N, C-alpha and C positions, 0 to 999 in steps of 0.2 A: 564488331559484333566481339565480347567477350569469349574466349576461351573456356568450355566446359572443363570443371573440373574434376582428374580423376578419383575413385572412390576413397582410396587411402592418403589421398593429398587434401580432398576433403574434409577426412574426417580427422586428419593431425589440426587442419586449418579450423574447423568447427569446435576443436577440444581447445584451443588458445584460445579461443572466441568465449566457450564457455566458464575460461580456467580466470579469464580475466574480471568475470562477477557473477553473481549467481542470475542465471539466462532460466526463461521460461520454456517449456517443452515448443510452444507457440513462435516463440521470440527463435527458437533454434530454428525451427521447421523454413520459417520463411528467413531466413539466412542461406538455410543450405537452397531454398528455391530461388532465392537470387543471384544465386553460384553455376545458375545453371543444370543443375540435378534434375531427374526426373522424379515421381511421385515415391516408382520401387527403390530409386536409390537414395534419397530421401529418409525414407522407414527404413532402408539398411543401417543405416549411417545414424540416425537418431537412436535403432534397438543397442548397438556398440554404445553409445555416450550415454545410454540408461543403464546399461551392464558394467560400465566402469565407472559410472558415479559422477559422471561432470554433468546429467541432467540430471535432477531429484526434485518433482513438481511440488512437493511438502518443503523442502528445503528451501527452495523459492518464493515460495507463499510465506514462510516464517520472515525471511528474511526480507521481503518488499514489507509486513506489515510492520515489522520492527522497524524499519529504518521511516517510514512513512510518518509514523509514531513520533520516534524520536527525534525527528531533523525537519521534518515538514509540518509537525503538531494536528496531524490529520487526529480526526475522531472514526473512529468504527465506521459508521454508516460510509465517509467519502470513503475509506479504506478501500472497505467492500465495491464499491460503486464502481473505484477505479482497478479494481485486480481483477473483474473480470474482463476483462482485454484481454487478457491471457488466456483467458479459457481454461481454467482450473475449477474441477469438481468442485461442488458446493461443502463438504465434507472437508476437500482441502483446508479451503478456504476459514472455513469455521474452526477446524482446529488450530490454523494461527493466530486469527482471532485472540481466542482462549488464551494466547501464551502472553500476550498482551496485560501486566500485572493491574488489577482493581485499582488499588490502591494508586498507584502511579498514573494509571489514567485519571482520578479523580482530581489527587493534584495538578495533572497538568490542564485540566479542564480549568479549575478552581483557578488555576493561576492566569490561563487566558483570559477568564471573568473577570478577575481584578483587577488585569492591564486597561482592559478594553473600558471597564466602571472609571478606573481613574481618570480616564481620557477624556469621556463624556461630563463632567463636574459641573457645565452651565448650564447643562442641560434638565426637563423637566425628568420627575423621575419616573415620570412613565412613560417620556420618551428614551430616556436612559437606558430602562428594562425591554425595550422594545429592538430596540440597537443593539445592547449584549447578545440579545437569543438570535438576532437574525446573523450576527458575526458566528456566534458558536454552533451553528444551525449548519451555516458555510464551511466551516470548518469541519463538517459531518459530528458532530455528538450529539448523541440521544438525547430528546425535550426533555425527559423527565429527569437525568441529570443535571441540565441545564438548569431546569427550574430549580433545584436543589442547591443548585452554585449561587445561582440570583438570589433565592432564599437569605443563605451564608451573609452575602453584601449587605442585605439590607436589615439584617438583623445585626451588623458591625457597625453601618451607621443610625440604628435606630429609628427605622422608619417603618 
């Protein structure tokens, strides 16, 4: 059975855990519980980490949304669906999603659509559209923007 951590040691260890990368309050809570701390102790340590700036839900949400868009090319729908496992307030998530540049967002969507479109050159136009749509929906982009991107591709090809 693992030994229980003292409060000071738990706070120091949690601070290192948070300093390594942005963490959601839920991640920190779960980590503190896994170290054998009781509810009251977890709340004390979390309060100190919030006060000292190691845990900030808005900063976490901003980093999460940015990273999933930039590195995974996820759309807002997929980001939103996945960030809720961190149990953040809707207002925090919405603010973080609004920080994604709309122009850059559509450019990324169009680039993904172009790449998928070109990979399906042998397909019938209707099948091609269906597969591009399915791919972009799976990436979490909004259908109105997807149809706009597909329309751009069709105009380029003269369809």
